[in-house]
N, C-alpha and C positions, 0 to 999 in steps of 0.2 A: 795453794792446794794443788795436788796432782790432778792433771786432767784425766778424764775417763771417757774414752771414745769406743774402744773395742778391747775386750779382755778375754783371753783363753786361759783357763786354769782348771786344776784338779778340784773335784768336789769332795766335801765331807759332810755327813749328816749327823746332826744332833737333833733327832726328830722328837722333840717334846713341845708341848704347848705351854704358854704362859711363862716363858723363860724371862725372869725379871733382871733388871740391871744389877741387883745385888748379887746375882749368880754370875752374870757376865764379868763383872769386876767388883769383888767384895770390898766393903767399906774400909778395911784396914790398909788398903793400898792407895787410898785417895789423899795422900799427904803431899803430893807435888802438883804443880800447875803446868809443867811441861806436857807436851802431847806424846812424848816417847817414853819408852821404858815400861809400858804397861802390858805388853804382850806376854811376858813371862807369868803374869798373874791372871790371864784370861781363864775364866771358869775354874779358878784356883781351888775352890772348895769341892768341886766335882773331880778335878784332875788329881788331887792329892789327899791322902788320908791325914788325920790329925798329926801323925808322926812324920809326915812329909814324904811318905812312899807313894809312888804313882798308883792310881786306881786303874780300873779297866775302861775308863772313858775313852772313846774312840780317838780323841786328840792325842792320847798317849801311844797309839799304835803307830809305829814308825812307817808303816805302809802308807799312811795318810800325810806324812811329812810334806810340807810345801803346799798343802791345799790352800786355795785362795778364794773359793766359793763355798760359803756355808749354807746348807739346806736345813731348815728348821721348822718348827710348828707355829701355829697361829698365835697371835698376840705377842710376838717377839719384842723384847725390850720394854715390857711393862714395868711398873714400879717407879722408883725415884727418877728424877730428871737429871741424871749425871751424864755429862758430856764425855766422861771417861769411858763409857761403854763403847762408843764407836772408836775412840782412841785406842782402846785395848784390842779390839778386833782388827783394826788396821795395823797396829804395831806387831800383832801376831802374824800378819800377812794376808788377811782377807781384804778383797776389793769389793765383794758383793755378798749380800745375804738374800736368800730366796725363802719366802715364807708365805702362807696364805694371808697373813695380816701382820701389821706392826703397830705398836703403841705410837700415838701421834708424836710425842716428844722425842722418842728415840728416832723415829723416822726423820724428823726435822734436824736433829743433831747429826744424824748420819749424812744427810745431804750437805749440811754446812761444813762437813769435814772430809768430803770426798769418798765416802762409802756409799755404794749404791744399794738401797733396799728395793727388792723387786717382789711385788705381790702377784702371786698366781693362784689359781683355784686349788682347793684342797686336794683334788684328784691329781692334778699335775705335780704338785709338790710331793705328795705321797709317792708317786711313781719315780720321781727324781731321787727321793730319799732311799727308796728300796734299791734302785739301780746303784747308787753310790755305796750302799752297804755291801752289795754283792761284788762290786768291781772297784778295787782300790786305785785303779788308774782311770776312773771315769772323769772325763773332761767335758766342759761346756765352753762355748764361745758366746759372750754377751756383747752385742753390738748396740750401743746406746743411740747411734745415729738412726738406725732402722728400727730400734726398739724390739729386737728379736733375741732369742736364745736358741742356740743350735747345739745339738750333740749328735752322736752317731745315729741314734734312733729317735731323737727328740727335737721337736721344733715348736716354739711358742712365741707369741708376741706379748708384750707387756705395756701397760700404761704408765706414764709419768707426766706430771704437769710440766708445761713448757719452761717455766722459770727455773725449776730445779735441773731440768735437762740442760738448759743453756749454761747454767753455772758449772755443772760437771763437765760438759764438753769443753768449756773454756778454762777450767781450773780456777773459778772465781769464788773465793770465800767472802764473808761480809766485808772485810777490810779491803780486799781487791775490788769489790763492787763499788765501794765508796770512792776509792782512789781513781776510778774511771771518770769521776767528776771533779778531779782535783783543781782544774783551772777555774771551774765555776765556784768552788769553795773559796779559792783565793780571791776571786772577784768579790764575792760576798763579804769576806773578811775585810777587804780594802775599803768597803763602804761603811764599815762600823766606826 
């Protein structure tokens, strides 16, 4: 898993509440088990009409190309528990998602895959979304070590539990966490 210590990136806002995993990555694209190749299908049913032509969703605006911080509404990632949702966000290029709240399973899957979900107050997220929609070059710096977000006129701190913070700072997914105890595992196996 890629480490996350400090990230500076362009923001883009899809400021809607209750965005579910079926919208993040529609079911028809869940035919593979690899973690890559899903970015092209992120928000597919919102980004493209039935005939395949691009819609006016902000992700289709070339001015927001390269955005790596998504700003969105409350209860982001609700719905089914598909790990493909953070995979598609990361494959598209996002490193962090800022929202007032997240569905528990989405948040867990995001942390386990190196995507940082940051919960801020509705007021702060609304201000960030508005700024992002007015300024196509709006950037934020997220510092996981200090738990802060900084922009040209924005400063906020955020909470994150220490275990998830440790894993992100060190790039540790579940397998890498287990492998930290490889010698003890071999000792145990030798006793069987």
